[in-house]
C-alpha positions as CSV (number, residue, x, y, z in Angstrom):
1,M,36.9,89.2,48.3
2,K,33.4,89.3,49.5
3,A,31.4,86.2,49.8
4,S,28.4,86.1,47.6
5,A,24.9,85.6,49.1
6,R,23.9,81.9,49.2
7,R,21.2,81.1,46.7
8,N,18.2,79.1,47.7
9,L,18.2,76.1,45.4
10,D,14.9,74.7,44.1
11,P,15.1,70.9,44.6
12,A,12.7,70.4,41.7
13,H,15.3,71.8,39.3
14,A,18.4,70.3,40.9
15,V,20.4,68.1,38.5
16,T,21.5,64.7,39.9
17,V,24.8,63.5,38.5
18,W,24.2,60.0,37.2
19,R,27.2,57.9,37.4
20,L,27.4,55.8,34.2
21,D,27.4,52.1,34.8
22,G,28.3,49.1,32.8
23,D,24.9,48.8,31.2
24,D,25.0,52.5,30.0
25,L,28.4,52.0,28.5
26,D,27.3,48.7,26.8
27,S,24.4,50.6,25.2
28,V,26.7,53.3,24.0
29,R,29.1,50.7,22.6
30,S,26.3,49.0,20.8
31,I,25.2,52.3,19.2
32,A,28.8,52.9,18.0
33,G,28.9,49.3,16.7
34,R,25.8,49.9,14.5
35,S,27.4,52.8,12.7
36,L,28.6,52.2,9.2
37,R,32.0,53.7,10.1
38,T,34.2,53.6,13.2
39,Y,34.7,57.2,14.3
40,D,37.6,58.7,16.4
41,F,36.4,61.1,19.1
42,R,39.7,62.5,20.3
43,Q,39.8,66.3,20.4
44,K,43.2,66.7,18.8
45,P,43.9,64.8,15.6
46,D,47.6,64.8,16.2
47,S,47.1,62.7,19.4
48,K,48.2,59.1,18.9
49,T,45.4,57.6,21.1
50,R,42.0,57.1,19.5
51,I,38.9,57.8,21.6
52,S,35.8,55.6,21.3
53,L,32.3,56.9,21.7
54,E,31.9,55.3,25.1
55,E,35.1,56.9,26.3
56,F,34.0,60.3,25.0
57,I,30.6,60.0,26.7
58,L,32.2,58.9,29.9
59,S,34.5,62.0,29.9
60,W,31.4,64.3,30.1
61,E,29.4,62.6,32.9
62,E,30.4,65.3,35.5
63,V,30.8,68.3,33.1
64,F,27.4,67.9,31.7
65,P,25.3,65.4,33.7
66,F,23.2,62.8,31.9
67,A,19.7,61.7,32.9
68,K,19.3,58.2,34.2
69,A,16.7,57.5,31.6
70,D,14.6,59.6,29.2
71,V,11.6,59.2,26.9
72,L,13.6,57.4,24.2
73,D,14.8,54.9,26.8
74,K,11.3,54.4,28.2
75,W,9.9,53.6,24.7
76,E,13.0,51.6,23.7
77,V,13.7,53.7,20.6
78,N,16.7,52.1,19.0
79,S,17.7,54.7,16.5
80,L,16.8,58.1,15.2
81,N,15.5,59.4,11.9
82,A,13.7,62.7,11.1
83,E,10.2,61.5,12.2
84,V,11.6,60.0,15.5
85,F,13.6,63.1,16.3
86,N,10.5,65.3,15.7
87,H,8.3,63.1,17.8
88,Y,10.5,62.4,20.8
89,I,13.1,65.2,21.1
90,D,12.2,68.2,23.1
91,R,14.1,70.9,21.3
92,T,13.7,73.5,24.1
93,K,15.7,71.3,26.5
94,L,18.5,70.0,24.4
95,G,21.0,72.3,26.1
96,V,19.7,71.6,29.6
97,P,22.0,69.3,31.8
98,G,20.3,66.1,33.0
99,T,17.7,66.0,30.2
100,L,19.1,63.4,27.9
101,S,20.5,60.0,29.0
102,A,24.0,59.0,27.9
103,T,22.4,56.5,25.5
104,T,20.2,59.1,23.8
105,T,23.1,61.5,23.6
106,A,25.1,58.8,21.8
107,K,22.2,58.2,19.4
108,L,22.0,61.9,18.6
109,I,25.7,62.0,17.9
110,A,25.4,59.0,15.6
111,Y,22.4,60.6,13.9
112,C,24.2,63.9,13.3
113,L,27.2,62.1,11.9
114,L,24.9,60.2,9.5
115,I,23.5,63.6,8.3
116,M,27.1,64.8,7.8
117,E,28.0,61.8,5.8
118,A,25.1,62.4,3.4
119,E,25.9,66.1,3.2
120,H,29.6,65.4,2.5
121,E,28.7,63.0,-0.3
122,A,26.4,65.6,-1.8
123,L,29.0,68.3,-1.6
124,Q,31.7,66.1,-3.1
125,A,29.4,65.1,-6.0
126,A,28.6,68.8,-6.7
127,Q,32.3,69.7,-6.7
128,V,33.1,66.8,-9.2
129,E,30.3,68.0,-11.4
130,A,31.7,71.5,-11.3
131,L,35.2,70.1,-12.1
132,R,36.5,71.3,-8.7
133,F,38.4,68.3,-7.3
134,V,38.8,69.6,-3.7
135,R,37.6,67.3,-1.0
136,P,35.2,69.1,1.3
137,D,36.5,69.3,4.9
138,A,34.6,69.1,8.2
139,Q,33.9,72.8,8.2
140,D,32.5,72.8,4.7
141,V,30.0,70.2,5.7
142,V,28.8,72.1,8.8
143,N,28.7,75.4,6.8
144,S,26.5,73.7,4.1
145,L,24.1,72.3,6.7
146,V,23.8,75.7,8.5
147,A,23.3,77.6,5.3
148,R,20.6,75.1,4.2
149,A,18.8,75.2,7.6
150,R,18.7,79.0,7.8
151,P,16.2,79.8,5.1
152,R,13.9,77.0,6.3
153,G,13.5,78.6,9.7
154,A,11.8,77.1,12.7
155,K,8.3,78.1,11.6
156,K,8.4,77.2,7.9
157,E,6.3,74.3,6.7
158,G,8.3,71.0,6.8
159,A,11.1,72.5,8.9
160,D,10.5,70.2,11.8
161,L,11.4,67.2,9.6
162,D,14.4,68.9,7.8
163,Y,17.7,67.1,8.5
164,S,19.7,70.3,8.4
165,V,17.4,72.0,10.9
166,Q,17.5,69.0,13.2
167,F,21.3,68.9,13.0
168,C,21.6,72.6,14.0
169,E,19.2,72.0,16.9
170,A,20.9,68.9,18.1
171,I,24.4,70.5,18.4
172,R,23.0,73.1,20.8
173,N,23.8,70.3,23.3
174,P,27.5,70.8,24.2
175,V,28.2,67.0,24.4
176,I,26.7,66.4,21.0
177,K,28.5,69.4,19.5
178,A,31.9,68.3,20.9
179,G,31.4,64.7,19.8
180,V,30.3,65.6,16.3
181,N,33.0,68.2,16.0
182,N,35.8,65.8,17.1
183,A,34.6,62.9,14.9
184,A,34.1,65.1,11.8
185,V,37.5,66.7,12.1
186,N,39.2,63.3,12.4
187,R,37.1,62.0,9.5
188,W,37.4,64.8,7.0
189,G,40.1,67.1,8.4
190,L,40.3,70.8,8.2
191,R,42.1,73.1,5.8
192,G,44.4,76.0,7.1
193,D,42.2,78.7,8.7
194,D,39.5,76.2,9.6
195,R,41.9,74.1,11.6
196,K,43.2,77.2,13.4
197,K,39.7,78.4,14.3
198,I,38.8,75.0,15.7
199,E,42.0,74.6,17.8
200,E,41.6,78.1,19.2
201,A,38.0,77.4,20.1
202,G,39.0,74.2,21.8
203,A,41.7,76.0,23.8
204,G,39.2,78.5,25.0
205,E,36.8,75.8,26.2
206,E,39.7,74.1,28.2
207,Q,40.5,77.4,29.9
208,S,36.9,78.2,30.8
């Protein structure tokens, strides 16, 4: 096997792996504590060990490095809503390692789960009204948000403040996507084919 040519790395774009310390984990724990619900972030629902948000974030520190601090930390933004997301979050860098701090990542996971809670409630109410007594699962909620975000588009008036659009943008970040996925599946479950698709996708990520 031939050795590949060594690339010249640009120090300006190098990502420093920030080792999370006690203060970081305390902040993440505080964010989880402010949630209206205690979520389980384990990847496989059949596992007997629950995973907290701080444990989940810690498991990603080398796979997808966090920034030591970002703009939300600088301005001490405690929580997210549509206006705060639109003002502070750089959508173009959500998928770039080292852009978001662990604390901001946790805030975005909590924000996305809050959006999903509201969407699930709306879906369930619509099904009851239609006399369809089937509880929406995690995939139903995601599908609904994606479908609602699509016609808005990135350039439509008001799209920047649309919760469904912001949800779809936030989960471009692999840590946020995995955290939201795990918590949602453990919260609402998956039916048949949906569960199989998620498990196959998870297996593919572990092998990559």
